[in-house]
N, CA, C and O atoms as a GROMACS GRO file, in nm:
protein
  200
    1MET      N    1  -0.954  -1.848  -1.143
    1MET     CA    2  -1.011  -1.826  -1.100
    1MET      C    3  -1.000  -1.746  -0.960
    1MET      O    4  -0.954  -1.828  -0.880
    2LYS      N    5  -1.027  -1.594  -0.878
    2LYS     CA    6  -1.065  -1.575  -0.778
    2LYS      C    7  -1.109  -1.610  -0.658
    2LYS      O    8  -1.213  -1.545  -0.657
    3LEU      N    9  -1.107  -1.660  -0.568
    3LEU     CA   10  -1.213  -1.696  -0.469
    3LEU      C   11  -1.240  -1.554  -0.384
    3LEU      O   12  -1.153  -1.474  -0.352
    4LEU      N   13  -1.410  -1.541  -0.353
    4LEU     CA   14  -1.418  -1.445  -0.289
    4LEU      C   15  -1.376  -1.449  -0.131
    4LEU      O   16  -1.367  -1.560  -0.079
    5ARG      N   17  -1.353  -1.345  -0.062
    5ARG     CA   18  -1.339  -1.344   0.064
    5ARG      C   19  -1.406  -1.290   0.175
    5ARG      O   20  -1.403  -1.173   0.136
    6LYS      N   21  -1.441  -1.287   0.239
    6LYS     CA   22  -1.499  -1.184   0.364
    6LYS      C   23  -1.402  -1.065   0.366
    6LYS      O   24  -1.297  -1.076   0.303
    7PRO      N   25  -1.421  -0.987   0.412
    7PRO     CA   26  -1.287  -0.841   0.438
    7PRO      C   27  -1.250  -0.942   0.581
    7PRO      O   28  -1.314  -1.021   0.651
    8GLY      N   29  -1.117  -0.891   0.578
    8GLY     CA   30  -1.053  -0.930   0.702
    8GLY      C   31  -1.018  -1.072   0.737
    8GLY      O   32  -0.977  -1.106   0.847
    9HIS      N   33  -1.040  -1.166   0.617
    9HIS     CA   34  -1.050  -1.303   0.676
    9HIS      C   35  -0.908  -1.363   0.561
    9HIS      O   36  -0.920  -1.354   0.439
   10LEU      N   37  -0.812  -1.406   0.610
   10LEU     CA   38  -0.691  -1.442   0.515
   10LEU      C   39  -0.741  -1.550   0.500
   10LEU      O   40  -0.857  -1.553   0.542
   11GLU      N   41  -0.682  -1.709   0.428
   11GLU     CA   42  -0.707  -1.794   0.421
   11GLU      C   43  -0.549  -1.876   0.508
   11GLU      O   44  -0.433  -1.837   0.498
   12THR      N   45  -0.571  -1.927   0.542
   12THR     CA   46  -0.460  -2.038   0.633
   12THR      C   47  -0.406  -2.161   0.526
   12THR      O   48  -0.471  -2.206   0.431
   13GLY      N   49  -0.286  -2.197   0.564
   13GLY     CA   50  -0.158  -2.272   0.476
   13GLY      C   51  -0.098  -2.168   0.336
   13GLY      O   52  -0.093  -2.046   0.318
   14SER      N   53  -0.063  -2.269   0.266
   14SER     CA   54   0.033  -2.165   0.182
   14SER      C   55   0.013  -2.032   0.092
   14SER      O   56   0.078  -1.927   0.082
   15ALA      N   57  -0.125  -2.089   0.021
   15ALA     CA   58  -0.213  -1.961  -0.018
   15ALA      C   59  -0.237  -1.821   0.077
   15ALA      O   60  -0.192  -1.709   0.055
   16GLY      N   61  -0.314  -1.860   0.180
   16GLY     CA   62  -0.258  -1.724   0.290
   16GLY      C   63  -0.173  -1.638   0.363
   16GLY      O   64  -0.173  -1.521   0.401
   17HIS      N   65  -0.034  -1.825   0.372
   17HIS     CA   66   0.067  -1.679   0.345
   17HIS      C   67   0.117  -1.583   0.215
   17HIS      O   68   0.162  -1.469   0.225
   18GLU      N   69   0.099  -1.657   0.098
   18GLU     CA   70   0.179  -1.557  -0.011
   18GLU      C   71   0.069  -1.434  -0.005
   18GLU      O   72   0.106  -1.317  -0.020
   19GLU      N   73  -0.055  -1.466   0.017
   19GLU     CA   74  -0.168  -1.306  -0.006
   19GLU      C   75  -0.084  -1.218   0.098
   19GLU      O   76  -0.072  -1.096   0.082
   20LEU      N   77  -0.022  -1.294   0.215
   20LEU     CA   78  -0.003  -1.155   0.301
   20LEU      C   79   0.109  -1.112   0.282
   20LEU      O   80   0.134  -1.004   0.334
   21ARG      N   81   0.220  -1.181   0.200
   21ARG     CA   82   0.336  -1.152   0.150
   21ARG      C   83   0.284  -1.023   0.056
   21ARG      O   84   0.311  -0.905   0.074
   22ARG      N   85   0.200  -1.082  -0.051
   22ARG     CA   86   0.145  -1.010  -0.166
   22ARG      C   87   0.095  -0.874  -0.109
   22ARG      O   88   0.100  -0.771  -0.176
   23LEU      N   89   0.045  -0.880   0.024
   23LEU     CA   90  -0.045  -0.711   0.114
   23LEU      C   91   0.084  -0.619   0.154
   23LEU      O   92   0.122  -0.503   0.138
   24ARG      N   93   0.134  -0.759   0.226
   24ARG     CA   94   0.262  -0.655   0.289
   24ARG      C   95   0.348  -0.587   0.217
   24ARG      O   96   0.392  -0.476   0.246
   25ARG      N   97   0.376  -0.655   0.112
   25ARG     CA   98   0.473  -0.576  -0.036
   25ARG      C   99   0.381  -0.463  -0.067
   25ARG      O  100   0.419  -0.349  -0.091
   26GLN      N  101   0.220  -0.515  -0.064
   26GLN     CA  102   0.165  -0.379  -0.170
   26GLN      C  103   0.181  -0.277  -0.049
   26GLN      O  104   0.223  -0.169  -0.090
   27ASN      N  105   0.167  -0.279   0.043
   27ASN     CA  106   0.133  -0.215   0.190
   27ASN      C  107   0.254  -0.087   0.173
   27ASN      O  108   0.236   0.035   0.172
   28LEU      N  109   0.365  -0.158   0.162
   28LEU     CA  110   0.509  -0.118   0.195
   28LEU      C  111   0.557  -0.022   0.038
   28LEU      O  112   0.659   0.045   0.017
   29GLN      N  113   0.441  -0.049  -0.050
   29GLN     CA  114   0.484   0.033  -0.181
   29GLN      C  115   0.402   0.181  -0.148
   29GLN      O  116   0.450   0.294  -0.163
   30GLN      N  117   0.250   0.144  -0.094
   30GLN     CA  118   0.178   0.267  -0.068
   30GLN      C  119   0.265   0.321   0.038
   30GLN      O  120   0.318   0.430   0.016
   31GLN      N  121   0.280   0.283   0.112
   31GLN     CA  122   0.386   0.374   0.209
   31GLN      C  123   0.471   0.483   0.158
   31GLN      O  124   0.466   0.600   0.196
   32LYS      N  125   0.554   0.432   0.063
   32LYS     CA  126   0.625   0.491  -0.011
   32LYS      C  127   0.635   0.623  -0.113
   32LYS      O  128   0.711   0.718  -0.126
   33THR      N  129   0.486   0.562  -0.194
   33THR     CA  130   0.404   0.629  -0.276
   33THR      C  131   0.365   0.730  -0.166
   33THR      O  132   0.371   0.844  -0.211
   34ILE      N  133   0.332   0.726  -0.050
   34ILE     CA  134   0.240   0.844  -0.002
   34ILE      C  135   0.338   0.946   0.078
   34ILE      O  136   0.301   1.052   0.130
   35GLU      N  137   0.491   0.886   0.077
   35GLU     CA  138   0.561   0.978   0.142
   35GLU      C  139   0.623   1.038   0.016
   35GLU      O  140   0.650   1.157   0.031
   36VAL      N  141   0.646   1.000  -0.077
   36VAL     CA  142   0.682   1.097  -0.220
   36VAL      C  143   0.630   1.250  -0.262
   36VAL      O  144   0.672   1.360  -0.298
   37LEU      N  145   0.478   1.156  -0.224
   37LEU     CA  146   0.339   1.248  -0.274
   37LEU      C  147   0.349   1.331  -0.149
   37LEU      O  148   0.289   1.430  -0.191
   38LYS      N  149   0.387   1.367  -0.007
   38LYS     CA  150   0.380   1.436   0.119
   38LYS      C  151   0.518   1.512   0.046
   38LYS      O  152   0.497   1.625   0.001
   39ARG      N  153   0.651   1.457   0.032
   39ARG     CA  154   0.755   1.574  -0.035
   39ARG      C  155   0.703   1.631  -0.081
   39ARG      O  156   0.684   1.745  -0.039
   40ALA      N  157   0.644   1.582  -0.204
   40ALA     CA  158   0.607   1.691  -0.323
   40ALA      C  159   0.525   1.794  -0.294
   40ALA      O  160   0.532   1.906  -0.345
   41THR      N  161   0.461   1.762  -0.225
   41THR     CA  162   0.336   1.887  -0.185
   41THR      C  163   0.395   1.984  -0.102
   41THR      O  164   0.382   2.105  -0.122
   42ALA      N  165   0.459   1.936  -0.008
   42ALA     CA  166   0.588   2.042   0.080
   42ALA      C  167   0.671   2.132  -0.022
   42ALA      O  168   0.683   2.255  -0.028
   43PHE      N  169   0.718   2.046  -0.089
   43PHE     CA  170   0.788   2.129  -0.218
   43PHE      C  171   0.726   2.212  -0.280
   43PHE      O  172   0.757   2.330  -0.268
   44PHE      N  173   0.623   2.174  -0.363
   44PHE     CA  174   0.540   2.324  -0.439
   44PHE      C  175   0.440   2.363  -0.351
   44PHE      O  176   0.348   2.427  -0.402
   45ALA      N  177   0.434   2.344  -0.248
   45ALA     CA  178   0.339   2.455  -0.116
   45ALA      C  179   0.487   2.622  -0.115
   45ALA      O  180   0.470   2.741  -0.142
   46ARG      N  181   0.639   2.531  -0.064
   46ARG     CA  182   0.707   2.605  -0.062
   46ARG      C  183   0.741   2.682  -0.173
   46ARG      O  184   0.790   2.793  -0.147
   47GLU      N  185   0.725   2.646  -0.304
   47GLU     CA  186   0.736   2.731  -0.457
   47GLU      C  187   0.657   2.814  -0.462
   47GLU      O  188   0.686   2.922  -0.515
   48SER      N  189   0.503   2.787  -0.396
   48SER     CA  190   0.412   2.892  -0.447
   48SER      C  191   0.435   2.957  -0.367
   48SER      O  192   0.465   3.040  -0.453
   49ASP      N  193   0.458   3.023  -0.252
   49ASP     CA  194   0.454   3.091  -0.180
   49ASP      C  195   0.592   3.182  -0.194
   49ASP      O  196   0.606   3.256  -0.096
   50ARG      N  197   0.690   3.192  -0.284
   50ARG     CA  198   0.796   3.235  -0.359
   50ARG      C  199   0.716   3.331  -0.438
   50ARG      O  200   0.770   3.399  -0.525
   0.00000   0.00000   0.00000
């Protein structure tokens, strides 16, 4: 069962640390995805100009 949390509120203790680690991993993955999409956008923009 998931606990409902207020936005911006992290639990303290072990559960809070695990959530923070999960969110940091998710953030890193999203940053990598954004970088790939930026590069793909630039590539296709260059290709469409040819």
